[in-house]
C-alpha positions as CSV (number, residue, x, y, z in Angstrom):
1,M,13.5,0.8,-6.0
2,T,11.6,-2.4,-5.8
3,T,10.9,-3.8,-2.0
4,T,11.0,-7.4,-1.2
5,V,7.3,-8.5,-0.4
6,N,6.8,-10.5,2.7
7,K,4.1,-11.7,4.8
8,T,4.4,-9.2,7.5
9,T,4.5,-6.3,4.9
10,V,2.4,-7.3,2.0
11,I,0.2,-4.4,1.6
12,E,2.6,-1.7,1.9
13,N,5.5,-3.6,0.0
14,I,3.3,-4.2,-3.1
15,Y,2.3,-0.8,-3.3
16,K,5.5,0.5,-2.6
17,N,6.7,-1.5,-5.9
18,F,3.9,-0.3,-8.1
19,Y,4.4,3.3,-6.9
20,D,8.2,3.2,-7.5
21,L,7.9,1.5,-10.9
22,I,5.5,4.0,-12.1
23,N,7.0,7.2,-10.4
24,A,10.0,6.6,-12.1
25,I,8.8,6.7,-15.7
26,S,10.0,10.0,-17.3
27,G,7.7,12.7,-16.7
28,F,5.6,10.9,-14.2
29,S,7.3,12.3,-10.7
30,G,5.2,14.7,-9.0
31,T,1.7,13.1,-10.6
32,V,1.5,10.0,-8.7
33,Y,-0.5,9.9,-5.7
34,P,-2.0,7.1,-3.3
35,S,-5.6,9.0,-3.3
36,F,-7.1,12.0,-5.2
37,P,-4.9,14.9,-4.0
38,K,-6.5,17.4,-1.8
39,I,-5.5,20.1,-3.7
40,T,-7.6,22.6,-6.0
41,I,-7.8,21.5,-9.3
42,D,-9.0,24.0,-11.5
43,N,-6.5,24.4,-14.3
44,K,-5.3,22.1,-17.2
45,S,-1.9,22.5,-15.8
46,D,-2.8,20.5,-12.7
47,Y,-3.2,17.4,-14.8
48,P,-2.0,14.5,-15.2
49,I,-2.8,12.9,-12.2
50,I,-2.2,9.4,-11.6
51,I,-3.5,7.6,-8.8
52,I,-2.4,4.1,-7.3
53,D,-5.0,2.5,-5.3
54,S,-4.2,-0.1,-2.4
55,P,-4.0,-3.4,-3.1
56,D,-7.1,-5.7,-2.9
57,I,-5.8,-9.3,-1.6
58,S,-7.4,-12.4,-1.0
59,W,-5.5,-15.2,0.9
60,E,-5.9,-18.6,0.4
61,T,-4.2,-22.3,1.0
62,F,-1.8,-23.4,-1.9
63,T,-0.1,-26.7,-0.3
64,F,-0.1,-28.2,3.3
65,G,2.7,-25.7,4.3
66,K,2.1,-22.7,1.7
67,G,-0.1,-20.3,1.2
68,I,-0.9,-18.0,-2.0
69,L,-2.0,-14.6,-1.9
70,T,-4.2,-13.5,-5.0
71,G,-3.8,-9.3,-5.6
72,T,-5.4,-6.6,-7.5
73,T,-4.0,-3.0,-7.9
74,T,-5.8,-0.3,-10.2
75,V,-4.0,2.5,-11.5
76,D,-6.4,5.6,-12.6
77,I,-4.9,8.1,-15.1
78,Y,-6.6,11.5,-15.5
79,T,-5.5,13.9,-18.2
80,T,-7.3,16.4,-20.3
81,D,-6.3,14.7,-23.6
82,A,-7.6,11.2,-24.5
83,K,-4.3,10.7,-26.6
84,T,-2.4,11.5,-23.7
85,T,-4.2,9.1,-21.4
86,D,-3.9,6.4,-23.7
87,Q,0.0,7.1,-24.1
88,Y,0.2,7.4,-20.1
89,A,-1.4,3.7,-20.1
90,S,0.9,2.4,-22.5
91,D,3.8,3.7,-20.5
92,I,2.4,2.4,-17.4
93,S,1.3,-1.1,-18.9
94,N,5.1,-1.3,-20.4
95,Q,6.6,-0.5,-17.4
96,I,5.3,-3.3,-15.4
97,E,5.8,-5.3,-18.2
98,V,9.3,-5.0,-18.4
99,S,9.7,-5.2,-14.7
100,K,8.1,-8.5,-14.1
101,Y,11.6,-10.0,-13.8
102,T,12.7,-7.6,-11.0
103,L,9.0,-8.1,-9.5
104,A,9.3,-11.8,-9.4
105,T,12.8,-11.6,-7.6
106,M,10.8,-9.6,-4.7
107,G,8.1,-11.9,-4.7
108,L,5.3,-10.7,-6.9
109,R,4.7,-13.3,-9.7
110,Q,2.1,-13.9,-12.3
111,I,1.6,-10.2,-12.8
112,K,-0.7,-9.3,-15.7
113,L,-3.0,-6.4,-16.9
114,T,-6.2,-7.9,-16.6
115,G,-8.2,-4.9,-18.2
116,T,-8.7,-1.5,-18.9
117,A,-11.7,1.0,-18.6
118,K,-12.2,4.4,-19.9
119,D,-14.5,7.4,-19.0
120,S,-14.8,11.4,-19.5
121,V,-16.3,13.7,-17.5
122,S,-16.5,17.6,-17.2
123,H,-14.8,19.1,-14.1
124,G,-16.0,23.0,-14.8
125,K,-14.4,24.3,-18.0
126,I,-11.7,21.5,-18.3
127,R,-13.0,17.9,-20.0
128,V,-11.1,15.3,-17.8
129,H,-10.4,12.0,-19.6
130,L,-10.0,8.8,-17.1
131,K,-8.3,5.4,-17.9
132,T,-8.2,2.6,-15.1
133,L,-5.8,-0.2,-15.4
134,N,-6.2,-3.4,-13.2
135,F,-3.3,-5.7,-13.0
136,E,-3.5,-9.1,-10.8
137,Y,-0.8,-10.9,-9.3
138,K,0.3,-14.0,-7.3
139,F,2.4,-14.0,-4.2
140,Y,3.4,-17.3,-2.3
141,Y,4.6,-17.6,1.0
142,A,5.4,-20.1,3.8
143,G,2.1,-20.8,5.7
144,T,1.8,-20.2,9.4
145,R,1.8,-23.4,11.4
146,A,-0.4,-23.8,14.6
147,F,-0.8,-26.8,16.8
């Protein structure tokens, strides 16, 4: 379920919206984390792991009475198969894309996937494939007036 973003809870509510949308994808429940899980990972069955990083934001003046927050959220996908990594990346990208209207009603606008990166590494006897998705968005808010 998406949550309205407001100036006082902007970081946690942006995160919650991305988490809820990604965790709702069929087969993703139980694999989505805010940071790398503190568990022993030594079997292929421990994957996939999807990490949604806390939003990076910058505050700027938009007009005399309004401000704009520009933010980015990074999603990392770890799997043991390159094809699966790409499929999960497509699933996540599509979920965000088809949810743009809902996210706009919650305050997040101009959401777009700005880029991806990939890598692979050996973790013991397991070959781990990583795909990173970078999302950018804007949040407009009423500025705080000072006298």
